[in-house]
LOMIBA-719644 format. One record per residue: chain; x, y, z of N, C-alpha, C in turn. Coordinates in Angstrom, 2 decimals, padded with zeros to 5 digits. Atoms other than C-alpha are relative to their C-alpha. Layout:
unit=A; nX=X; nY=Y; nZ=Z; caX=X; caY=Y; caZ=Z; cX=X; cY=Y; cZ=Z
...
END
This chain:
unit=A; nX=000.42; nY=-000.06; nZ=-001.37; caX=-008.10; caY=004.96; caZ=-040.93; cX=-001.27; cY=-000.84; cZ=000.15
unit=A; nX=001.13; nY=000.89; nZ=-000.24; caX=-010.52; caY=002.33; caZ=-039.62; cX=-000.89; cY=000.61; cZ=001.06
unit=A; nX=000.94; nY=-000.56; nZ=-000.97; caX=-013.63; caY=003.54; caZ=-037.87; cX=-000.61; cY=-001.14; cZ=000.81
unit=A; nX=000.62; nY=001.00; nZ=-000.88; caX=-014.97; caY=001.63; caZ=-034.94; cX=-001.51; cY=000.17; cZ=-000.07
unit=A; nX=001.45; nY=-000.11; nZ=000.05; caX=-018.64; caY=000.81; caZ=-035.15; cX=-000.58; cY=-000.39; cZ=001.36
unit=A; nX=000.62; nY=000.30; nZ=-001.30; caX=-020.98; caY=000.64; caZ=-032.23; cX=-000.35; cY=-001.49; cZ=000.11
unit=A; nX=000.24; nY=001.42; nZ=-000.22; caX=-021.64; caY=-002.76; caZ=-030.68; cX=-001.43; cY=-000.42; cZ=-000.35
unit=A; nX=001.38; nY=000.38; nZ=000.28; caX=-025.38; caY=-002.64; caZ=-031.34; cX=-000.36; cY=000.17; cZ=-001.48
unit=A; nX=000.29; nY=-000.16; nZ=001.42; caX=-025.09; caY=-002.09; caZ=-035.12; cX=-000.14; cY=-001.37; cZ=-000.68
unit=A; nX=000.25; nY=001.22; nZ=000.76; caX=-026.19; caY=-004.68; caZ=-037.65; cX=000.94; cY=-000.01; cZ=-001.20
unit=A; nX=-000.88; nY=000.04; nZ=001.18; caX=-023.71; caY=-005.84; caZ=-040.30; cX=-000.82; cY=000.11; cZ=-001.29
unit=A; nX=000.70; nY=-000.23; nZ=001.25; caX=-024.65; caY=-004.87; caZ=-043.85; cX=000.07; cY=-001.20; cZ=-000.94
unit=A; nX=-000.12; nY=001.15; nZ=000.89; caX=-023.59; caY=-008.13; caZ=-045.42; cX=-000.99; cY=-001.09; cZ=000.40
unit=A; nX=000.96; nY=001.08; nZ=-000.21; caX=-025.98; caY=-011.02; caZ=-045.78; cX=000.71; cY=-001.32; cZ=-000.26
unit=A; nX=-000.65; nY=001.30; nZ=000.15; caX=-024.64; caY=-014.50; caZ=-045.25; cX=-001.07; cY=-001.08; cZ=-000.08
unit=A; nX=000.99; nY=001.06; nZ=000.17; caX=-026.66; caY=-017.37; caZ=-046.59; cX=000.32; cY=-001.22; cZ=000.85
unit=A; nX=-000.36; nY=001.12; nZ=-000.86; caX=-024.74; caY=-019.82; caZ=-044.44; cX=-000.73; cY=000.06; cZ=001.33
unit=A; nX=000.64; nY=-000.18; nZ=-001.30; caX=-026.37; caY=-018.36; caZ=-041.35; cX=-001.51; cY=-000.21; cZ=-000.06
unit=A; nX=001.45; nY=000.12; nZ=000.14; caX=-029.89; caY=-018.63; caZ=-042.75; cX=-000.42; cY=-001.45; cZ=000.23
unit=A; nX=000.52; nY=001.34; nZ=-000.21; caX=-031.97; caY=-021.61; caZ=-041.69; cX=-000.80; cY=-000.42; cZ=-001.22
unit=A; nX=000.73; nY=000.53; nZ=001.15; caX=-033.28; caY=-023.77; caZ=-044.49; cX=-001.09; cY=-000.92; cZ=000.48
unit=A; nX=001.10; nY=000.89; nZ=-000.32; caX=-036.59; caY=-025.49; caZ=-044.36; cX=000.12; cY=-001.21; cZ=-000.91
unit=A; nX=-000.11; nY=001.24; nZ=000.76; caX=-036.27; caY=-029.10; caZ=-045.44; cX=-001.38; cY=-000.62; cZ=-000.12
unit=A; nX=001.32; nY=000.61; nZ=000.14; caX=-039.58; caY=-030.30; caZ=-046.89; cX=000.10; cY=-001.52; cZ=000.12
unit=A; nX=000.03; nY=001.44; nZ=-000.22; caX=-040.58; caY=-033.84; caZ=-046.08; cX=-001.06; cY=-000.64; cZ=-000.89
unit=A; nX=001.00; nY=000.79; nZ=000.70; caX=-042.41; caY=-036.51; caZ=-048.05; cX=-000.25; cY=000.43; cZ=-001.42
unit=A; nX=000.41; nY=-000.28; nZ=001.38; caX=-044.36; caY=-035.75; caZ=-051.21; cX=000.40; cY=001.40; cZ=-000.44
unit=A; nX=-000.38; nY=-001.37; nZ=000.34; caX=-043.58; caY=-032.03; caZ=-051.08; cX=001.44; cY=000.05; cZ=-000.47
unit=A; nX=-001.40; nY=000.04; nZ=000.39; caX=-039.89; caY=-032.79; caZ=-051.30; cX=000.16; cY=-000.54; cZ=-001.42
unit=A; nX=-000.07; nY=000.60; nZ=001.34; caX=-040.38; caY=-035.00; caZ=-054.37; cX=-000.53; cY=000.99; cZ=-001.04
unit=A; nX=000.56; nY=-000.97; nZ=000.94; caX=-042.58; caY=-032.38; caZ=-056.03; cX=000.93; cY=001.17; cZ=-000.25
unit=A; nX=-000.92; nY=-001.11; nZ=000.17; caX=-040.11; caY=-029.60; caZ=-055.40; cX=001.25; cY=-000.43; cZ=-000.77
unit=A; nX=-001.16; nY=000.50; nZ=000.72; caX=-037.23; caY=-031.74; caZ=-056.63; cX=-000.32; cY=-000.16; cZ=-001.48
unit=A; nX=000.40; nY=000.16; nZ=001.40; caX=-039.11; caY=-032.60; caZ=-059.84; cX=-000.15; cY=001.36; cZ=-000.68
unit=A; nX=000.16; nY=-001.34; nZ=000.57; caX=-040.03; caY=-028.96; caZ=-060.39; cX=001.35; cY=000.66; cZ=-000.23
unit=A; nX=-001.34; nY=-000.58; nZ=000.16; caX=-036.44; caY=-027.88; caZ=-059.83; cX=000.72; cY=-000.62; cZ=-001.19
unit=A; nX=-000.67; nY=000.68; nZ=001.12; caX=-035.12; caY=-030.50; caZ=-062.25; cX=-000.59; cY=000.42; cZ=-001.35
unit=A; nX=000.64; nY=-000.42; nZ=001.24; caX=-037.68; caY=-029.52; caZ=-064.89; cX=000.41; cY=001.42; cZ=-000.37
unit=A; nX=-000.42; nY=-001.38; nZ=000.28; caX=-036.83; caY=-025.82; caZ=-064.57; cX=001.45; cY=000.05; cZ=-000.45
unit=A; nX=-001.40; nY=000.04; nZ=000.38; caX=-033.13; caY=-026.61; caZ=-064.75; cX=000.16; cY=-000.53; cZ=-001.43
unit=A; nX=-000.07; nY=000.59; nZ=001.33; caX=-033.61; caY=-028.80; caZ=-067.84; cX=-000.52; cY=000.98; cZ=-001.05
unit=A; nX=000.57; nY=-000.97; nZ=000.93; caX=-035.82; caY=-026.20; caZ=-069.54; cX=000.96; cY=001.16; cZ=-000.23
unit=A; nX=-000.91; nY=-001.14; nZ=000.12; caX=-033.34; caY=-023.41; caZ=-068.82; cX=001.23; cY=-000.36; cZ=-000.83
unit=A; nX=-001.24; nY=000.36; nZ=000.68; caX=-030.34; caY=-025.32; caZ=-070.16; cX=-000.22; cY=-000.55; cZ=-001.41
unit=A; nX=000.21; nY=000.57; nZ=001.33; caX=-031.99; caY=-026.86; caZ=-073.24; cX=-000.67; cY=000.96; cZ=-000.96
unit=A; nX=000.75; nY=-000.85; nZ=000.93; caX=-034.05; caY=-024.01; caZ=-074.65; cX=000.91; cY=000.77; cZ=-000.94
unit=A; nX=-000.91; nY=-000.68; nZ=000.91; caX=-030.97; caY=-022.37; caZ=-076.18; cX=000.43; cY=-000.93; cZ=-001.14
unit=A; nX=-000.38; nY=000.95; nZ=001.05; caX=-030.28; caY=-025.55; caZ=-078.18; cX=-001.14; cY=-000.30; cZ=-000.96
unit=A; nX=001.15; nY=000.31; nZ=000.84; caX=-033.78; caY=-025.76; caZ=-079.69; cX=000.17; cY=000.56; cZ=-001.42
unit=A; nX=-000.18; nY=-000.48; nZ=001.39; caX=-033.04; caY=-023.45; caZ=-082.69; cX=001.08; cY=-000.76; cZ=-000.76
unit=A; nX=-001.07; nY=000.76; nZ=000.66; caX=-029.84; caY=-025.37; caZ=-083.42; cX=-000.52; cY=-001.36; cZ=-000.44
unit=A; nX=000.55; nY=001.31; nZ=000.34; caX=-031.67; caY=-028.70; caZ=-083.35; cX=-001.01; cY=000.13; cZ=-001.14
unit=A; nX=000.97; nY=-000.22; nZ=001.08; caX=-034.46; caY=-027.29; caZ=-085.56; cX=000.71; cY=000.20; cZ=-001.32
unit=A; nX=-000.76; nY=-000.20; nZ=001.24; caX=-031.94; caY=-026.08; caZ=-088.13; cX=000.65; cY=-001.28; cZ=-000.47
unit=A; nX=-000.61; nY=001.28; nZ=000.37; caX=-030.19; caY=-029.45; caZ=-088.04; cX=-001.02; cY=-000.93; cZ=-000.62
unit=A; nX=001.05; nY=000.87; nZ=000.55; caX=-033.45; caY=-031.33; caZ=-088.63; cX=-000.45; cY=000.50; cZ=-001.37
unit=A; nX=000.37; nY=-000.54; nZ=001.31; caX=-034.42; caY=-028.97; caZ=-091.47; cX=001.07; cY=-000.28; cZ=-001.04
unit=A; nX=-001.09; nY=000.28; nZ=000.94; caX=-031.00; caY=-029.42; caZ=-093.08; cX=000.01; cY=-001.47; cZ=-000.41
unit=A; nX=000.02; nY=001.42; nZ=000.33; caX=-031.16; caY=-033.19; caZ=-092.84; cX=-001.22; cY=-000.38; cZ=-000.83
unit=A; nX=001.19; nY=000.24; nZ=000.82; caX=-034.71; caY=-033.19; caZ=-094.20; cX=000.19; cY=000.47; cZ=-001.42
unit=A; nX=-000.26; nY=-000.52; nZ=001.33; caX=-033.63; caY=-031.04; caZ=-097.11; cX=000.95; cY=-000.91; cZ=-000.78
unit=A; nX=-000.93; nY=000.93; nZ=000.66; caX=-030.72; caY=-033.37; caZ=-097.88; cX=-000.69; cY=-001.31; cZ=-000.37
unit=A; nX=000.75; nY=001.21; nZ=000.30; caX=-033.08; caY=-036.35; caZ=-097.73; cX=-000.87; cY=000.19; cZ=-001.23
unit=A; nX=000.85; nY=-000.29; nZ=001.17; caX=-035.49; caY=-034.73; caZ=-100.21; cX=000.87; cY=000.11; cZ=-001.25
unit=A; nX=-000.90; nY=-000.13; nZ=001.15; caX=-032.57; caY=-033.86; caZ=-102.50; cX=000.51; cY=-001.37; cZ=-000.44
unit=A; nX=-000.47; nY=001.34; nZ=000.34; caX=-031.26; caY=-037.43; caZ=-102.33; cX=-001.10; cY=-000.81; cZ=-000.70
unit=A; nX=001.12; nY=000.69; nZ=000.64; caX=-034.70; caY=-038.83; caZ=-103.18; cX=-000.21; cY=000.53; cZ=-001.42
unit=A; nX=000.15; nY=-000.60; nZ=001.33; caX=-034.96; caY=-036.39; caZ=-106.11; cX=001.07; cY=-000.50; cZ=-000.96
unit=A; nX=-001.08; nY=000.48; nZ=000.85; caX=-031.55; caY=-037.39; caZ=-107.46; cX=-000.19; cY=-001.48; cZ=-000.35
unit=A; nX=000.21; nY=001.43; nZ=000.26; caX=-032.35; caY=-041.08; caZ=-107.07; cX=-001.14; cY=-000.20; cZ=-001.00
unit=A; nX=001.12; nY=000.09; nZ=000.93; caX=-035.68; caY=-040.62; caZ=-108.86; cX=000.44; cY=000.36; cZ=-001.41
unit=A; nX=-000.47; nY=-000.41; nZ=001.33; caX=-034.05; caY=-038.75; caZ=-111.74; cX=000.93; cY=-001.04; cZ=-000.61
unit=A; nX=-000.95; nY=000.99; nZ=000.49; caX=-031.34; caY=-041.36; caZ=-111.99; cX=-000.72; cY=-001.26; cZ=-000.48
unit=A; nX=000.71; nY=001.21; nZ=000.37; caX=-033.81; caY=-044.25; caZ=-112.13; cX=-000.96; cY=000.21; cZ=-001.16
unit=A; nX=001.05; nY=-000.21; nZ=000.99; caX=-036.44; caY=-042.66; caZ=-114.37; cX=000.55; cY=000.62; cZ=-001.28
unit=A; nX=-000.38; nY=-000.75; nZ=001.19; caX=-034.76; caY=-040.24; caZ=-116.75; cX=001.26; cY=-000.51; cZ=-000.67
unit=A; nX=-001.27; nY=000.41; nZ=000.61; caX=-031.29; caY=-041.69; caZ=-117.31; cX=-000.17; cY=-001.15; cZ=-001.00
unit=A; nX=000.15; nY=001.07; nZ=001.00; caX=-032.35; caY=-044.98; caZ=-119.01; cX=-000.71; cY=000.47; cZ=-001.27
unit=A; nX=000.71; nY=-000.48; nZ=001.19; caX=-034.77; caY=-043.21; caZ=-121.35; cX=000.91; cY=000.86; cZ=-000.86
unit=A; nX=-000.90; nY=-000.86; nZ=000.76; caX=-032.19; caY=-040.63; caZ=-122.34; cX=001.11; cY=-000.81; cZ=-000.66
unit=A; nX=-001.04; nY=000.85; nZ=000.58; caX=-029.56; caY=-043.32; caZ=-122.90; cX=-000.52; cY=-000.74; cZ=-001.22
unit=A; nX=000.58; nY=000.67; nZ=001.15; caX=-031.92; caY=-045.18; caZ=-125.24; cX=-000.14; cY=000.96; cZ=-001.18
unit=A; nX=000.14; nY=-001.00; nZ=001.07; caX=-032.58; caY=-041.99; caZ=-127.21; cX=001.34; cY=000.31; cZ=-000.61
unit=A; nX=-001.35; nY=-000.28; nZ=000.51; caX=-028.87; caY=-041.33; caZ=-127.54; cX=000.46; cY=-001.15; cZ=-000.87
unit=A; nX=-000.40; nY=001.16; nZ=000.78; caX=-028.29; caY=-044.88; caZ=-128.75; cX=-000.74; cY=-000.08; cZ=-001.31
unit=A; nX=000.77; nY=000.01; nZ=001.24; caX=-031.10; caY=-044.59; caZ=-131.35; cX=000.55; cY=001.05; cZ=-000.97
unit=A; nX=-000.53; nY=-001.06; nZ=000.86; caX=-029.67; caY=-041.30; caZ=-132.65; cX=001.38; cY=-000.36; cZ=-000.53
unit=A; nX=-001.36; nY=000.34; nZ=000.42; caX=-026.17; caY=-042.73; caZ=-132.83; cX=-000.01; cY=-001.11; cZ=-001.05
unit=A; nX=-000.15; nY=000.95; nZ=000.97; caX=-027.07; caY=-045.57; caZ=-134.83; cX=-000.70; cY=-001.09; cZ=-000.44
END
């Protein structure tokens, strides 16, 4: 059963289409646009920061490991090979 409401009642729903928007002009508009873009960028990128940090740490660790292996290969391998050759004969 539908109830009829009085003609002087106010609807409970809020429609944003009916609201008037204030359009800033000039420098204020540019400032608000820049602030909005910065907030949007900050909101959407801050969840990726831990992932990027872990990626950089992993790549740095692999770089240090590669340098260590290269150093061992260049410094220790020839000396050990000479010792093996002297012992063999």
